[in-house]
Structures are given as structure tokens and as C-alpha cells.
matplotlib code that plots the C-alpha trace (Angstrom):
import matplotlib.pyplot as plt

x = [76.6, 75.0, 71.5, 70.9, 68.4, 66.8, 67.1, 65.0, 61.9, 61.4, 59.7, 62.5, 65.1, 63.2, 62.8, 66.4, 67.7, 65.0, 66.6, 70.3, 70.7, 69.3, 71.3, 74.5, 73.7, 73.0, 76.3, 78.2, 76.4, 76.4, 80.2, 80.9, 78.9, 80.8, 84.2, 83.5, 82.1, 85.3, 87.5, 85.4, 84.2, 80.9, 79.0, 76.9, 78.4, 77.6, 74.0, 73.5, 75.0, 72.8, 69.7, 70.7, 71.2, 67.7, 66.3, 67.9, 66.5, 63.0, 63.6, 64.4, 61.1, 59.2, 61.0, 60.4, 56.8, 56.6, 58.2, 55.9, 52.9, 53.9, 54.5, 51.1, 49.5, 51.3, 50.5, 54.1, 54.1, 54.1, 58.0, 58.8, 56.7, 58.0, 61.5, 60.6, 59.0, 62.0, 64.3, 62.3, 62.0, 64.7, 65.5, 67.8, 70.3, 70.5, 72.0, 74.5, 75.4, 76.1, 78.4, 80.3, 80.8, 83.7, 85.4, 84.9, 87.2, 90.0, 89.0, 87.4, 86.5, 84.0, 80.6, 77.9, 74.2, 72.3, 70.8, 67.7, 67.4, 69.2, 71.8, 71.6, 74.2, 72.1, 68.9, 70.8, 72.0, 68.4, 67.3, 70.1, 69.7, 65.9, 66.8, 69.5, 67.2, 64.4, 67.0, 68.5, 65.0, 64.1, 67.4, 67.2, 63.8]
y = [-76.1, -72.7, -71.9, -69.3, -66.4, -65.1, -61.2, -60.3, -61.8, -62.5, -59.2, -57.1, -59.0, -58.5, -54.8, -54.5, -55.9, -54.2, -51.1, -52.1, -53.4, -50.3, -48.1, -49.9, -49.5, -45.9, -45.5, -47.1, -45.3, -42.0, -42.5, -43.1, -40.2, -37.9, -39.3, -39.0, -35.4, -34.5, -35.8, -33.9, -37.1, -36.6, -38.5, -41.5, -43.5, -40.5, -40.4, -44.2, -44.0, -41.1, -43.2, -46.1, -44.0, -42.7, -46.1, -47.4, -44.5, -45.2, -48.8, -48.0, -46.4, -49.0, -52.1, -50.5, -49.8, -53.6, -54.9, -53.0, -54.1, -57.8, -57.6, -56.2, -58.7, -61.6, -60.2, -59.9, -56.2, -56.1, -56.8, -53.9, -51.5, -53.0, -52.4, -48.8, -48.0, -49.4, -47.2, -44.1, -44.6, -42.9, -43.0, -40.8, -43.8, -43.8, -40.4, -41.4, -44.4, -42.1, -39.9, -42.9, -44.9, -42.8, -42.9, -46.7, -47.1, -45.5, -47.2, -50.6, -51.3, -48.4, -49.7, -48.9, -48.4, -51.2, -51.1, -52.9, -54.8, -51.7, -49.7, -45.9, -46.0, -48.2, -46.1, -43.0, -44.7, -45.6, -42.1, -40.6, -43.1, -42.1, -38.5, -39.0, -41.1, -38.4, -35.7, -37.7, -38.3, -34.6, -33.3, -36.0, -35.2]
z = [-37.2, -36.6, -37.5, -40.1, -39.6, -42.8, -42.4, -45.4, -46.9, -50.6, -51.6, -49.8, -51.8, -55.1, -54.3, -53.5, -56.8, -58.8, -57.4, -57.5, -61.1, -63.0, -60.5, -61.3, -65.0, -64.5, -62.7, -65.5, -68.4, -66.6, -65.8, -69.4, -70.5, -68.1, -69.2, -72.9, -72.4, -70.3, -73.2, -75.9, -77.5, -79.4, -82.1, -82.6, -79.6, -77.3, -78.4, -78.1, -74.5, -73.6, -74.9, -72.9, -69.9, -70.2, -70.8, -67.6, -65.7, -67.0, -66.2, -62.7, -62.0, -64.1, -62.2, -58.8, -59.5, -60.8, -57.8, -55.5, -57.5, -57.6, -53.8, -53.2, -55.6, -53.8, -50.3, -49.6, -49.0, -45.2, -45.0, -47.4, -45.2, -42.0, -43.2, -44.2, -40.9, -39.0, -41.0, -40.4, -36.7, -34.9, -31.1, -29.1, -28.9, -32.8, -32.7, -29.9, -32.1, -35.1, -33.0, -31.5, -34.8, -36.1, -32.6, -32.4, -35.6, -33.5, -30.1, -30.9, -27.3, -27.1, -26.2, -28.7, -28.0, -29.0, -32.5, -33.8, -37.1, -38.9, -37.3, -37.6, -40.4, -42.4, -41.6, -42.8, -45.9, -46.8, -46.3, -48.3, -51.1, -51.4, -51.3, -54.0, -56.2, -56.1, -56.8, -59.7, -61.1, -60.9, -62.3, -64.9, -66.3]

ax = plt.figure().add_subplot(projection="3d")
ax.plot(x, y, z, "-o")
ax.set_aspect("equal")
plt.show()
């Protein structure tokens, strides 16, 4: 029987889902709004969908702030900041990893530089998600 290693703490899991659920709801409502607009459908359903989309957007900010506040109040904030710090710390080997990753799909035996808790692809994903979230919030307002 193999031992399991817990990769994320409770505050990190709560923060993740506090972001993921509203983002999924925004994806669904935004997609529905886009399709309805492309089909030229208007009316009460479109207005209601737009209201829900805006409500989920507000909920995203609110739930994220609430998760951070609760994690600070519960003194569980350190794992969140440790995770953020790890994702913002880039080494030269991380850039080599990013260059080698697509080649490894074709040549699986290609040795990769060691990665820490988060590989450079995951770090890049976090940064892009943060930038997109800021961009969506700014353009949405």
C-alpha cells in the first residue's frame, strides 16, 4: 500500500473551489449569452441570463475575498501565500523546461529539468489565469 502525500492544505482547496465554481458558472452563462446573441435571440431570457452572469461575476470576487478572509481568521493563510510565492519564483531551468515540454510529446525519453512542487507549465497557467481574471473583471465592469 502506498502512502499518500497531501499536496494542498485546506485553505488552498477552499480558495481553489471558491474561484473554480463561479468561473465555471461564468463560462456557462457567458457562452449562453454569446450563442443567443449570435442567433439574434433577445428578450426576457437574455436579460435574465445577463443578470445571472453579472451575479456570478460579483460572486466570484465576493467568494474569493471571503475565502481569503476566512483563511486569515483561521490562521491558515500561510499555505496560500507559500503557493503564490512558489508560482512567482522562476529559475533558468523553468524556461528550459518550457522549451523542452513540447518536444517531449514527440520524444518521450527527453530528460527534463527537475521541477519543484509546481512545474513551469502550472506556474504559467496560474499567471495567465490571474491576468485573464483581472482582464475579465476590468472589461466586465
